[in-house]
Every structure is written in C-alpha cells, then in structure tokens.
C-alpha positions in Angstrom: 7.7 2.9 2.8 9.8 2.9 -0.4 9.5 5.2 -3.6 11.0 4.4 -6.4 11.2 7.0 -9.1 12.0 6.3 -12.9 11.6 7.6 -16.6 14.1 10.6 -16.4 16.5 11.3 -19.2 17.2 14.0 -21.7 14.6 15.4 -23.8 14.9 18.4 -26.3 12.6 21.4 -25.9 9.0 20.6 -26.6 9.5 17.0 -26.2 8.1 14.9 -23.8 9.0 12.4 -20.7 6.5 10.4 -18.4 8.1 9.6 -15.0 6.9 7.2 -13.0 7.1 5.9 -8.9 6.5 2.7 -7.9 5.2 2.6 -4.3 5.3 -0.1 -1.4 4.0 0.0 2.0 1.5 2.7 1.5 -1.7 3.9 -0.5 -1.3 6.3 -3.4 -4.6 8.3 -2.0 -2.3 11.1 -1.9 1.0 11.9 -3.9 2.9 14.3 -5.2 5.9 15.2 -7.7 8.6 18.0 -6.4 11.3 19.2 -8.2 14.8 20.6 -7.4 16.7 22.5 -10.1 20.4 23.3 -9.3 20.9 25.9 -7.0 17.2 26.5 -6.3 14.7 25.1 -3.7 12.6 21.7 -4.3 9.3 23.1 -5.5 5.7 21.2 -5.4 5.1 20.6 -9.3 2.2 18.4 -9.2 -0.1 16.6 -6.4 -3.2 14.6 -6.2 -5.1 13.8 -2.9 -8.4 11.8 -2.3 -11.0 12.4 -4.7 -9.0 12.7 -7.3 -8.4 16.7 -6.4 -5.3 17.8 -8.5 -3.1 21.1 -8.0 -0.3 22.3 -10.3 2.2 24.8 -9.8 1.3 27.5 -12.0 4.6 27.2 -14.6 3.6 23.5 -15.7 0.0 23.9 -15.5 -1.4 22.7 -19.2 1.7 20.9 -19.6 2.0 18.2 -17.1 -0.4 15.7 -16.0 -0.2 13.6 -12.6 -2.0 10.7 -12.4 -1.9 7.3 -10.5 -2.8 3.7 -10.3 -4.3 2.6 -7.0 -4.3 -0.6 -7.5 -0.4 -1.2 -8.3 0.4 1.3 -6.1 2.1 3.9 -9.4 1.9 7.3 -9.5 2.9 9.0 -13.0 3.8 12.3 -14.1 3.3 13.4 -17.8 5.4 16.1 -19.0 4.9 17.6 -22.3 6.0 20.7 -24.2 9.3 20.7 -22.0 11.2 23.7 -21.4 14.9 24.1 -20.7 13.4 25.7 -17.2 12.0 22.3 -16.3 15.4 20.7 -16.2 15.7 19.5 -12.6 15.8 16.4 -10.2 12.4 15.3 -10.0 11.2 13.4 -6.9 7.5 11.4 -5.5 6.6 11.8 -2.3 3.7 10.2 -0.2 2.3 10.8 3.4 2.1 8.1 5.7 1.5 7.9 9.4 2.5 11.4 9.7 5.6 11.3 7.4 6.5 12.3 4.0 8.1 9.8 2.2 10.5 10.5 -0.8 11.5 8.8 -3.6 16.0 8.9 -4.6 14.9 11.4 -7.6 15.0 11.2 -10.8 16.9 13.7 -13.4 15.7 15.2 -16.4 17.4 17.4 -18.5 16.0 19.4 -21.2 18.3 21.1 -24.2 17.6 23.7 -26.1 
C-alpha cells in the first residue's frame, strides 16, 4: 500500500489550497486527512467512511472539504479560508487489513 500526497505549498491567509492523495494497493472507502503543526501532536482533520459519512475537526468545519474518487483511488482535501493556524504537514491515511497506512505528508504554510 502506498499513498502519495501532493498539493501543499504557500498560501496567504484567506486563500485556498487543494491537497490530493493518490492511493495504490488499497481502496479509498475509508480515508482520512491528518495534520501536524510544529511542536504539536498529529491531529485528525477530516475523515470519510463507507456510505460517504464525513466528519471534520471543529477547527476546519465549514472551511475544509474531503472528497474521494473511488475509481481513481484518489482522495482530496479542499481547504478554503486558510489561516496561519492551518500551517502544518498534512497526511492522508487509509486502513488496510488492520493497519493504517500513511502518505509522506505535504507541507502547507499559510502566511498572515
């Protein structure tokens, strides 16, 4: 199982970025995005499970949108109204046979 995240970069406060995650070797029925800011623990940002049920961290509700393309095995995170507090390395993850697999992370930096 391999995950390749992309789409990070530098954005200004109020701007938008779209992260992508290409998954191979596993389905994207259950997918998640996490982030880890400097000096902080990794935290869940968004999660989608079977049936399209979605949950978001309170800090990103109304600003971030998780989506997936099951056929292409792609996962996306649309991030709008970005703030400097969103600066972090973002990781995608999928479960497979009892393990959680992670991508390498993509850095998002939001300037004020």
